[in-house]
N, C-alpha and C positions, 0 to 999 in steps of 0.2 A: 235631270229633268229638262224637257224642252218647253218653252213658252213662246207661242207664235202670236204676234199682235198686229192688227191693222189700224191701230189708233192714230198712226201718223200717215194715213191715206185719207185725203180729203173726201168728204161724203159723196161728192159728185163723181169721184173716181173709184169708189168702192162698189164692187159688184153686188147685186142683189142675190145673195147665196140661195135664198128660198126659191127664186125663179128657176134655178138650174137643178133642183133636187131630183127631178125625174131623169134628166140627162146624166147626172152623176151616178145615180143608181144603176142606170143602164150600162154605163162603162164599168162600174164596180163589178157588175155581174160578169162582164167579159174578162176582167182580171181574175176574179175569184174562181170562175169556172173554166178559165183558160180557153176562151172561144174567140178572142179578138185576133186581129192581124199579128203575126209573129208569136202566137201563143206558145209555140214550141220552145221559146226562150224565157218562159216565166218561172223557171226553176228556182229563182231567187226568192219568189213570193213567200214560200213556206220553209225555205232553207234554214233560217235561224232555229227552227224547232224540229227539223227533220234531218239535219246534217249527220254525216257518218261519225259517230263518237270514236270509233276505233281509229279512223284516219287522223282525227284531231289529236288523239293520244300519241299516235306515231309521230306526228308533226312536233309535238311538245318534246318527246324523247330525243328526236334527231336535232332539234334546235338546241337543246341543252348540250348535246354532244358537240355541236359546232361551236357554241359559245366557249366551251371548255378547251377546245383544241385549235381554234383559229381566231385571228384578231380582226378579220375582215370578211364580209359576205358581199359578193358581187351579184346583184339581182339583174339578170339578163332578160329584158323584155321591153315591149313598146306598148303605148296606149294603156288600155286597162290592165295589161300584164305588169305594169309597174306603178302607174299613177296612184292607185288605191293604197298600196302599201307605203309608198313615199308620203302620201298625204297623212296617213294614220301615224306613222313613225315620227314625222316632224311635228304634228299637232300635239302629240303626247310627250315625246322626249325633248322637243325643242331643237333648235338649230345647232346647238353646241352640247350634245348629250354626254352624260357621264357613263352611259351603258358600256359594257365591256367590248362588245362587238361593233365595229364600224360598218355601216351599210353604204355601199356605193352602187351606182346604176350605170349599166351599159346596155347596148342593144336598142336604145331609144333614139338613135341618130346615126347618120352616115358621115358626120363631120370628122375628117381625119385628125384634126387638131385635138378635139376632145378625146377621141379614142386613143390616140398616141399618148396623151398625158395620163390617162387612166392606166394604160398598160405599163408605162414607166413607173407610175406610183406603185402598182401591184408587184413589181419586181422586188421591192423591199418589204412586202407584207406577206404574212402567212394567211393566205386567202382561200376561201371556199366559194363555190358557185351554185346559184339557183337559177336554172334556165327555165323560162316560162314561155311556152308556145303550144298552141293547139295542134298545129300541123308540123312544126319543126322546119318550115320552109319560109317563114317571114324574113324578108331580105335583111332588114336592119339587125334583127335578133340573131339570125343564123350566121351572118358574117362575124358578129361580135363573139358569139359562142365558139365559133371555130378558132378565133384568135385567142380567146381565154383558155380554151381546152389545150391548145398547143403550148401556150405559155406555162400553164400549170403542169403539164406532163414533162416539159423540159426542166422545170424547176424542182419537182419532187418525184418524178417517175410515174409511170402509168398506173401501177397498183395503188399508190397513195392518192393519186389524182382521182381514181374511181371512188374512193371513200369520201372525197371532198366535193363531189358533184351530186346535186339532186335535181330532178326535173319535175315540173308540173305540166302535164300534157294530157292528151287523149287517153282514155282508159284502155283502148285496144289497138288503135291504128295511128299512122302518121310517122314521118321520118324521125322525129325526136323519140317517140315511143320505141321504134325499132332500135335506134342507137342505144337508148337506155337499157333495153333488154340485152343487147349484145355486150355492153360494157358492165352490166350489173349495177347501174346507178339506182339509188333509191328514187322511187317515183310516187307522185301524188296526182290526184285526178282533177283535171279541168273539166267540169261537167258539160255534157253535150247541150243541156237545156239552160245554160247560163252564159250570156255574152260577156265579153271582156270588161265592158264598163260597169257591169253589175257584179263582177267576180271578186271584189275585195273581200267578201265574206266567205269565200271558198279558200282552198289551199293556195290559190294564186296570191292572195294577200296574207293569209294566216301564217305561212312559213316564214317569210321575211319579217313579219310583225313579231312573231315569237322569237326570232333570232335577235331582235332589238330589245328583248327583255320585257315585252309587253304581254299582259295576261290575255290570251286570245279567247279563253272561255268567258271571261268577263265581257270582252268585246262582243261575243256572240250573244251573251245574255242581254246586253243592251239592244242588240238587233231584235231579239225575241220580244222584248218589252214593246218596242216600236211596232213589231208585227201585230201584236195584240191590240195596242192602242189605236192603230190606224186601220184595223180590219173592221170597218164600220161604213156602210153605204150611206149613212145619214150625213149630208154635207154640213149640217149645223153642228155636228159633233166630231168632225174629222178634220183636224188642222192641216194634215197633209193635202187633203182634197181642197180645203179652203185656199191654201197657198197656190195650188195648181190652177184653181178657177180664177183667182184674182189676177194672176199673171196672164192667163188666157184672155180675160176681159180687157186688161190694159192693152194687149196686143191687137185683138180682133175688133174691139169696139172703139177704143180711144187712140189707136194707131201708134202706140209706143213701139219702138224698134229694138231697143236694147235693155237688157236687165243687167245691172251692175251688182255683183256680189261684193260686199264690203265687210272687212273685219278690222280689228284693231290690234292684231298681233302678227308679226312677221312669220311666226311658225305656222300660220294658216295659209301661206302663199300656195303651197302644193295642194291643200284642200280646195282652194279656189280653182286650181287647174283640173283636179278630178271632177269637180262640179261642172266645169265648162265642157269637158268631154261628155259627161253624162247627158246633159241637156242638148248640146249642139248636135251630137252624133245621133241622138234619139229623135230629135224633132226637126232638124234642118233638112227637109225633103219637100219636093213638089212646090218649090218657091215659097215655102211657108216658114214661120217660126221667128221668135226673137233671136237676136244675136246676143250671146252672153259675153260679159266682160267682167273684170274684177279690179278691185283696189285693196290696198292695205293702208289703213289710216293709222296714225296721222301722217305717215310718210307721204302718201299720195295726195293729201290735202294741199301740199306745197307744189303740186304740179297739175294733175288732172282735176284737183279740187276747184280750180278756176272755171273750167268748162262745166263741171257739174253744177256749180252755183249759178253761172250766168250765161252758159252756152245754149245752143239750140235744145229745145225740150223734146229730146228723142228717147230719154232713158228714165227708168225708175230704179230704185235701190232695194236690195234685200240685205239686211244687216245681220251678221252673226256676232253676238257679243257674249263673252263669258263673264259672269258676275264676280266670281271669286278666282283670282289668279293662283297659279301653283306656287309662285314665289312673289315676294314683294321687296321693295327697296325704299328706305327712308331717305328723304332729301336733307342733307346737312346744312347747318348754318355757316355763314362766312363773315368774318369780322368786318371786312371792307364793303361787302355787298355791292360790288361794282356791277354785277349783272342784274341787280334788283330783285333777286329771287328769295330774299330772306322771309318774305311773306308766306312762302311755302315751306320754310324750314320746319322739320318735324313731321311733315305730312308724307304719306306714302305715294309712290308713283301710281299705284292703282287708283288712288283718289283723283290724281291729275288726269289720268287716262279716261276715267269715268266722266269727268267734267268735259273733256274733249268730245267724248261720245255724245253726251247730252246736248252740248252746244252745237255740234255738227248736225245732229238730228233736227234740232229746231231751225237751224239755218237752211237746211235743204228742204225740209217738209213744209215749213211755214213761209220763209222768205222767198225761196225759189219755187215753191208749190210742186215739189217733186214727190210722188208717192214713195213712201218708205215702209216696207214690211220688215218687222223686227223679229229675229229669232234669238231668244235668250237661253243660254245654258247656265245652270247654277254653278257648275264647275266643269273642267275638261279632264276626262279620264277615259279609260278604255270603254267603260259602260256607256257614258253619255255620248261618246263619239259613235259608238255602235248605233245608238238611238238616232243620232243625227243623219248618218249615212243612209240608214234604212228609210227614214223620213223622206229624204230627197229621192231615193229610188222609187218609192211608192208615189210620190207627187209627180215624178217624171212620167211614169206610166200613164197616170190620169191625164196629165197635161198633153202628152202626145196624142192620146186617143181623142181628146177634145178637138185637136187639130185635124183629126181623121187621117193620121199617118201611122205607119207601123213603128212602134218605139224601139224595135229590137233588130232592125237591119241597118246596113250602112252602104247602100249601093254606090254612093258617090265616092267612097274611099277607094273603090276598085279601079276607077278611071285613071288616076295618076300611076297606079301600079302597072297597068297595061302599057301606058305610054313609056314608062321608065324601062320596062322589060324589053320593049321594041327597040328603044335607043341603045340598050345594053347588048342587044343581039341575042337575047334568050330564045331558045328554040320554041317555035309555036306562036311567037309574038311579032 
């Protein structure tokens, strides 16, 4: 269950939700009826209740087969093709998981050092590949997939390699789809009407997540609950829209420049990265929008915490906090007590972490007068994470439309590609 609170936003910095009720309803109609800019990419809106059950069943069967036969899955993709699954897997399984299959990522960089080390590591692993690309021609992903495919075929032979490769790509066309058909790879669909940064709830995210031993049906059930909860045009009853409106108000009326997403668990670092892509790529157009940033506390309280507390007042914070940890650790007593920690002996680390959260919230919101929006989850599992991700996707659509930009395109991303292709000597550039 998700609880959103604005109680740590000072009254003069809190938007009058009622004043925007007509505007929010107008935008909700655009989302609901798919009439706004970029509406061809609103397929995610009802996906949690309309997804292809047969495909999800095939994904579960193939994931089980991979878990039983391989020790490593290489997810080959960039941007939304890997960030979502990476975020989910880390958030649920942690950074040192005990799941049978190790998940590694390639195709998300052109750095030769990283790619070399992954390829060397895979030489001693019994690995399978999940290549994710709509076109099959994305430079970073395509180079990495060519290298992975070559290594795998040299290692186990062409026939065995074919059984160890799955592709998530276009239903009918594209270079990767043609290759998959020619080689007989198992394929899943990257829907035409869902962009990469919204695709974690499709096969793009579901196959790697299933290979990590996570219940993808429960994940989708959580998304479905959020779809129902936030399918409400009334701003006073819709927390996703309230969040979108408050961040819009802080940006447009109070001149805040940065939203800092903060969590208290290192396993959420990739969730932060997914969130940053979602909002920056959806909103950052026409010289508009907040810049998103992120912190993991208490670690970053010993670095960026100084700026947050006493630096220039350009940012507000959105806090994700899980009330009940998956695991806990008791602090032992020490007979000499040289570190002075015996006053905490017998207490759990969750208690200490919680007091750090409460103390930081008070320091930032009251002493530094920084608006703090809090998002509390009762616990972290596949269901609640599905809720949270859909919450952010729905809020992002509303937020971008409030700025009067298309939430679903990314024209700025294409500029670097054209320059790179020209410098590389690609024909036509």
